[in-house]
C-alpha positions as CSV (number, residue, x, y, z in Angstrom):
1,M,-126.4,111.5,-34.9
2,T,-123.9,110.4,-32.3
3,N,-124.0,109.8,-28.7
4,Y,-121.5,111.3,-26.2
5,L,-118.8,108.8,-27.2
6,G,-119.0,110.1,-30.9
7,V,-120.5,106.7,-32.1
8,Y,-123.3,106.7,-34.2
9,M,-126.8,105.6,-33.0
10,A,-129.5,103.9,-34.8
11,R,-132.3,106.3,-35.7
12,R,-135.9,105.7,-34.6
13,S,-138.3,104.3,-37.2
14,K,-141.2,106.5,-37.9
15,G,-143.1,104.4,-40.3
16,L,-146.9,104.0,-41.1
17,R,-147.6,101.5,-38.4
18,S,-145.3,103.1,-35.7
19,K,-147.1,103.9,-32.3
20,S,-149.9,101.4,-33.0
21,R,-149.1,98.5,-30.9
22,G,-152.6,98.6,-29.4
23,K,-154.6,99.2,-32.6
24,L,-152.6,96.8,-34.8
25,T,-152.6,93.6,-32.3
26,K,-155.2,91.0,-32.0
27,H,-156.3,89.6,-28.7
28,P,-155.2,86.0,-28.1
29,R,-158.7,84.6,-28.8
30,Q,-159.3,86.4,-31.7
31,Q,-155.8,85.5,-33.8
32,G,-155.6,84.0,-36.9
33,L,-157.3,84.5,-40.0
34,S,-160.5,86.6,-40.2
35,P,-163.8,84.9,-41.4
36,V,-164.1,85.4,-45.2
37,S,-167.5,86.8,-44.7
38,M,-165.9,90.0,-43.8
39,A,-163.9,90.2,-47.0
40,V,-166.9,89.6,-49.5
41,Q,-169.4,91.6,-47.5
42,E,-171.5,94.2,-49.7
43,L,-171.9,97.7,-48.2
44,P,-174.6,99.7,-49.9
45,V,-173.7,103.3,-50.9
46,G,-175.0,105.8,-48.2
47,S,-174.7,103.4,-45.3
48,R,-172.9,104.1,-42.1
49,V,-169.9,102.3,-41.5
50,A,-167.2,102.1,-38.8
51,I,-163.4,101.9,-39.9
52,I,-162.0,99.2,-37.6
53,L,-158.8,97.9,-38.7
54,D,-158.1,94.3,-39.0
55,P,-154.3,93.6,-38.3
56,G,-154.5,90.4,-39.9
57,V,-155.2,92.0,-43.2
58,V,-152.6,94.7,-44.3
59,K,-153.8,95.1,-48.0
60,G,-156.3,98.0,-48.3
61,Q,-155.8,99.2,-44.9
62,P,-156.5,103.0,-43.9
63,H,-154.1,104.8,-41.7
64,P,-154.3,103.7,-38.2
65,R,-155.4,107.6,-37.4
66,F,-158.7,106.7,-38.8
67,H,-159.5,103.7,-36.6
68,G,-162.6,104.0,-34.9
69,R,-164.2,106.6,-37.1
70,V,-167.5,106.3,-38.5
71,G,-168.3,107.7,-42.0
72,I,-170.6,107.3,-45.0
73,V,-169.9,105.1,-48.0
74,Q,-169.7,107.1,-51.1
75,E,-168.7,104.7,-53.7
76,R,-167.1,101.5,-54.6
77,R,-163.6,101.5,-56.3
78,G,-162.7,98.0,-57.5
79,R,-162.7,95.8,-54.4
80,A,-162.4,98.7,-52.0
81,Y,-164.9,101.4,-50.8
82,V,-164.7,105.1,-50.6
83,V,-165.6,106.2,-47.2
84,E,-166.3,110.1,-46.4
85,I,-165.6,111.1,-42.7
86,M,-165.3,114.4,-41.0
87,D,-161.9,115.0,-39.4
88,G,-162.1,118.1,-37.4
89,G,-163.9,120.8,-39.8
90,S,-162.7,119.1,-43.1
91,R,-164.0,116.2,-44.8
92,K,-161.9,113.3,-45.9
93,R,-162.3,110.3,-48.1
94,I,-160.7,107.1,-47.1
95,I,-160.1,104.2,-49.4
96,S,-160.3,101.0,-47.5
97,R,-161.3,97.3,-48.2
98,P,-164.4,95.7,-46.7
99,E,-162.2,93.8,-44.2
100,H,-161.6,97.0,-42.2
101,L,-165.2,98.2,-42.3
102,R,-168.3,97.2,-40.1
103,M,-172.0,98.6,-40.6
104,V,-173.3,100.9,-38.0
105,R,-176.8,100.7,-37.1
């Protein structure tokens, strides 16, 4: 892609974390490491959980489009959990680590 002078321009990055400045930044008083209790929490199968991304932990993070969704824990897979959510009219299974999941009452 060139501009009007014929000089090549840089292309816009469209990576996995693009357009997610608000979702993937912590508020100033929340910055730093998350508590260890979030990483070792046990979620029983069948419980309702909300997918809330923790920007301090990149590993096991679901896609930012699922931030804020509520689903049901289907199974445990290694250290992660499989959460089933409804996306429009279809069911989707999201694999996420417990740092990014919170129990819903």
